[in-house]
Every structure is written in structure tokens, then in C-alpha cells.
N, C-alpha and C positions, 0 to 999 in steps of 0.2 A: 404471372411469372414466378411467384412465391412459391408454386407447388412442390418444386423441389427440395425445399426443406420441410414440406410436409409428410415426406417420405418416411415411414417409420423404420426404425432399425429392426434387427431380428427379434429383439423384445419389444413387443406392442406398446409398451410404456415408455419407452427411451424414444426421443425425436432428436434427428441429428442437429447439430449447432452449425451455425454459419461457420466458427471457426476449423470444425471438423469437415465440412462439407468443401471449404475453401482451399483446405489442405488436398483434398481429393481431386480438385480441377486445378490446382497449381496457381493460386491466386490468394493476395489477401484478404483477411476477414473484412477488411473495408471497402473491398472490392464488391463481395458479396452483398453487403449491405447497402451500397450505392444501387446495386443492380434491383435488389428488393424494393427499393424506395422509389424505382424509376427514374433515377438520377442519371444512370449512365445504362447504355446497352452495350452487351458484349460483342468484340470482333467475332470474326467467322471462326477463327480458332478457338477462342473460349466458348462459343455458342455451340461448337460440335463437342467439345469436352464435358459441357454441362448435359447436352443430349446424350451422349455414353453414361455419363456418371448416373443419372436418372433413369436408365434402360429405356431412354425412349419417351418418358413421360413429359418432358419439355424439349420438344423439337427445335430444331435451328431455326425452323420457319415462324415459330413462335413469338420471336424477338423482332420479326418485322412489323412496319406496319403495313396495312392495304394503301395501295394509290388512291389519294384522293381526287374526285371528280370535280372537273370543272364545270363552273356554272354556265348555264345556257346563256347565249347573246341576246 
């Protein structure tokens, strides 16, 4: 999920900071940090804002886990 912070700014030598990205998706920098560390997952509204802010590079579905399979009895 950290791919959104790897997106480069217009200048190829400059990467977007957590703080700058947080402002773009309207959350605190600490929220972005928790998302990156896997401590928190976004609600649907935030996941949608992340998808829009990353031009689809981090789709909403990327935050969901596939269902676990049941073991055969």
C-alpha cells in the first residue's frame, strides 16, 4: 500500500512526503504513517480519496483482504 508515496512529483528528484500526501487526502500525517505501517486500514471514503489522489495507482480494492478459505473437514 505504500506505493502512493513512491509517486514522484513533477520534478523526478522530488518525492511526495507523508505530510503533503496527507493534506491532499484530507487526513493527519499520523494517519498516513499508520496506513503505511499496516496498523490501520482506511474506510471507504479515505480509500476512495487515495485512489483519486494517486490517479488509480492505489485502487480501493487494494486495501481489502481476500476471504480466507475454510479448511476441509
